[in-house]
C-alpha positions, 0 to 999 in steps of 0.5 A: 527483508519483508521479501514474502510480503513484498512478493505477495502484494506485488503479485496482487497488483500485477494481477489487476494490471494484467486485467487492465492491460487486456482491456487496453489491448481491446481498445488498441485493437478498436483504434486500429479498426476505426479507419476501416469501419469509418470507410465502410460507414461512408460506403454504406451512406453513399449506397443509401443515397444512390437511390435518391440520385437515381430518382432525381435523374428519373424525375428530370426525364419524366418532366421532359416526357410530360412536356412532350406529352402536353404537345401531343395532347393538343394535337391528339386528345386521345393520344394524350390520354393514353400517354398519361397512364404510364406517367401515373404508373411511374409516379406511384412506383417512385413513391413505393421506392421512397418507402423502401429506402427509408429503413436504410437511412435509419440503419445508417443513423444507428451505425453512426451512434454505435461507432461514436460511442466506441470512439468515445470509449477508445479515446477516454483518459482512463479506465474506471475500476468496477466494484468487483475489480476493487473487491478482488484486488483488496481481498488479495492484498488482505490475504497477503497481509494475513499470511505475513503475520499482520493481525486480522484487525490491522489487515482489515483496517488496511483493506478498508482504507485501500478499498475507499481510496480505490473506489471509483478510481480511474486508472491510466493504462500507461501508469497503472502499476505506479498508481496501484503501488502508490495507493497501497503505500498510502494505506500502509503509511497512514496506518503506521503514521497514525499511532502514538508518537514515541519519545525521541531518545536522544532529545530526551537524554539531552533535555535531562542532561541540560536539567542536570537530572542524571543519570538517565535510567533506561530499563530493557525488557524482553524474552531470551533470544531477541537480541536484547543484550546486543541491542543495549550495546547498539544503544551504548554505541549510538550514545557514544557517537553523540558524545553522551557517556553511558554504562551498562548494568549487567542485571541479567544474573540468571542466564548462563554466560549473560554477564560475559556476553554483556562484558564482551559487547561493552568492551567492543563499544568502549563503555564500562560495566557494573556486574556481580556474580550469578544468582545475585539480586538484579535490582541490587546490581542496578542500584550499584550501577546507578550509584556508580554513574552518579559518582562518576558523572556518567549520564546514562545507565542502560539496565539489562534484565533476565529474559524469561517468558511473561508467564514466569512468576519469578521473572514478573516479581523480579521486574517489579522489584527492578522498577521499584528500585531503579525508577527508570526514566524510560522502559523499552521492550526488545522484541524479535520481528520474526516472533509472529502474531503472538508478540503483541500479547507478550508485550501487553503482558509485560506492559501490565507489570512495567509501563513500557514506553517504547519498542525496539524491533530486532532482526528485521534483516531476517524478517521475510514476512514483515507483519509485526512491523506493520501491526505491533504498534497498532495492536499494543498502543506502544510506539516503535522507537528503533529497528535493528537491521543487522549485527553491527553496532551501527545497524540500528535505525530510528523508526520511520514509517517510510522505511517500513513501507519502502522495504515492503513495497518500494515506489514503482518507476 
């Protein structure tokens, strides 16, 4: 599930990591060059000092020469005068030579600073992401979300959260993939975890049973084709596994073969069905089911309903009557996760007719995009209670943000 979104986000992460690896390759090359550069620097420093050594040797020779000249002065004043002029010439030459070597010392110093700066960069603990790198990466992730049917507002909120967490982040080249994946995961988890908390169905039912306020009435709404009847059977199976008795009210008296489908699943799961003929009043069938449950001490009544579009006025009137007659304890909307971005609007329309307490998203095993699972609760303000993950009766899991995030973007190793 969610293959398309997973590939897009992974691709965005790999793109940034490739850039960081290129930077690391440059640094590695620099590290390999350092010993050679340092040897060259030493040679240049030695070359810069060589004139000084030569001058010292020349100065020593000059002192000896001067002593000899002084002795000659005593013997011959005129000879001493002639010998003094070359000494002055040598002295002036030395001063000029000193002037010529000063720039070499300055150049050597500048080279040292340059190498020191590069050494510091090469051996730093990580690479700080630039604003442009962050912006490019976040834009790619946002586009991936939008293409996977995540609503624009939710994609924008996810992107801003990710941008803030990456700003000024220092990435260790050796673990860049893990760090980027974790940042995206944190943003998705934060979004999914901050919504309204849904009712824990089993805890709610157990509390009602303890209060002897039974049967607990659960009304299921949703369009045709979402897997609503199969989902009701899954809930019946889950209740039976938890030693809670249940029956199904076959109140979809409109769709052809709907009653037979309900009976088929009920028999497979092992729970009773209350039914009538096609065209019968759905509210009357539900009322009879509740009365039968009370008489038999059955703890939960699962009420099916006709699955037509929210724009159908007859359906709207039918739902309103079902709600008035049955007074459900919990109303659940069954939605297909592959329905696309229009799903949020559909749920809102149904919510205007009957207050929806929770959502069950079906067919997640067929959902390559995954956008609705990320954005539906945020868009509607209604919590997701369960996720349908397959065709078998036990293929239903309690909604957990970590399950969604792990399916879209598993932890990197």
